[in-house]
C-alpha positions in Angstrom: 109.3 55.6 104.1 108.4 57.5 107.3 106.2 60.7 107.3 109.2 62.7 107.8 110.9 60.9 104.8 107.6 61.2 102.7 107.2 65.0 103.7 110.8 65.9 102.6 110.5 63.9 99.4 107.4 65.9 98.6 109.2 69.2 99.4 112.1 68.6 97.0 109.6 67.6 94.1 107.8 70.8 94.6 111.4 72.8 94.4 112.0 71.1 91.5 109.1 72.0 89.9 109.3 75.3 90.8 112.7 75.8 89.4 111.1 74.5 86.3 108.4 77.3 86.7 111.1 80.0 87.2 113.2 78.9 83.7 109.7 79.3 82.5 109.0 82.6 84.0 112.9 83.8 82.4 111.5 83.4 79.0 108.7 85.7 79.2 111.2 88.4 79.7 112.5 87.8 76.3 109.3 89.1 74.9 108.8 92.0 77.5 106.0 90.0 79.6 105.9 89.9 83.3 108.3 87.0 84.6 105.6 84.5 85.7 105.8 80.9 85.0 103.7 77.8 85.8 103.7 74.0 85.6 100.8 71.5 85.7 102.0 68.6 87.5 100.4 64.9 86.7 101.2 61.8 88.4 104.4 63.8 89.8 105.6 64.8 86.2 105.2 67.7 83.8 102.5 67.7 81.4 102.5 71.5 80.8 105.2 74.3 81.0 104.0 78.1 80.1 105.0 81.5 80.8 103.3 85.0 80.7 102.3 85.8 77.1 100.2 89.1 77.1 102.5 91.3 75.6 103.6 88.5 73.0 99.9 87.8 72.0 98.0 90.8 73.0 95.7 88.5 74.9 94.8 89.9 78.5 94.1 86.3 79.1 97.5 84.9 78.2 98.9 84.3 81.7 101.2 81.4 82.7 98.5 79.5 84.5 95.7 79.8 82.1 98.0 78.5 79.0 99.4 75.6 81.3 96.1 74.7 82.1 94.9 74.5 78.7 98.1 72.7 77.7 97.7 70.2 80.6 93.8 69.6 79.8 94.9 68.7 76.2 97.3 65.9 77.5 94.8 64.7 80.1 92.3 64.5 77.4 89.7 66.2 79.4 89.2 69.8 81.2 88.4 68.0 84.6 92.2 67.9 86.3 91.4 66.5 89.8 94.6 64.9 90.3 96.7 67.6 88.9 99.0 70.2 90.9 98.9 73.8 89.5 102.6 75.3 90.2 103.4 78.9 89.6 105.7 81.3 90.5 103.5 84.4 91.4 100.4 83.6 93.5 97.5 83.2 90.9 95.2 86.1 90.3 91.3 85.8 90.5 91.0 84.9 86.7 93.8 82.1 86.8 92.3 80.9 90.6 89.0 80.7 88.7 90.4 78.6 86.1 92.0 76.4 88.4 88.5 76.1 90.3 86.8 75.5 86.8 89.3 72.8 85.9 88.9 71.3 89.4 92.5 71.4 90.1 93.6 69.1 92.7 96.5 71.5 94.7 97.5 74.8 93.8 101.2 75.9 94.6 102.9 79.4 94.3 106.2 81.0 94.9 105.7 84.5 95.8 102.6 86.2 97.2 100.7 88.5 95.8 99.4 91.3 97.8 97.9 93.4 95.0 95.8 91.0 93.3 96.4 87.3 94.7 93.4 85.1 94.9 94.9 82.1 96.8 95.0 83.7 100.5 96.4 87.3 100.0 93.9 89.3 98.7 91.1 86.9 98.2 90.8 83.1 98.7 89.0 81.5 95.7 90.9 78.3 96.7 88.9 77.8 100.3 85.7 79.3 100.0 82.8 77.2 100.6 80.4 79.5 98.5 82.1 77.9 95.6 81.5 74.1 93.9 85.2 73.1 94.3 88.2 73.9 97.1 91.7 73.2 96.6 94.7 72.9 99.1 97.4 75.5 98.6 100.8 75.3 99.4 102.3 78.8 99.4 106.1 80.0 99.8 107.8 77.4 97.6 111.0 79.4 96.9 109.4 82.5 97.3 112.4 84.7 97.7 114.0 83.7 94.3 110.3 83.9 92.9 109.6 87.2 94.4 113.4 88.4 93.4 112.8 87.7 89.9 109.6 90.0 89.6 111.3 92.7 91.6 114.1 92.9 89.4 112.1 92.9 86.2 110.2 95.7 87.5 113.0 97.8 88.7 115.0 97.5 85.6 111.5 99.5 83.9 111.0 102.1 86.6 112.7 105.5 85.7 115.3 106.7 88.0 
């Protein structure tokens, strides 16, 4: 397989994973949560898939990424997820980026950037801070328009007027 073919195959695989994260995000609206979804890939397959559950559970830490990382660690049999890829519909916040760092995630992929709270390049860049004990590559903008539209629609439907 040529380098171009390999890159195209990887791009296609990330789009499929992001589509799964988007499907998960849509489930969050059923209980009033912000539609963010996350999946964790190990060896190219989804081992965890979650959506925001803060409103559902009353837990301020019940972000899609944290829940997916917990599930992935259970599948992997340990907290070190060095071979994992975290795929999220929205750029992870400081808490979620911090959890990915703590889990030693191998890579972060996200859809829509979050200029107000993004910690993977927009507002902060915890993933590439040499002062921390782990750095991980970030792939932004995978299906960004679709991810952003889902969020924009959710918030537009809740605004008065």
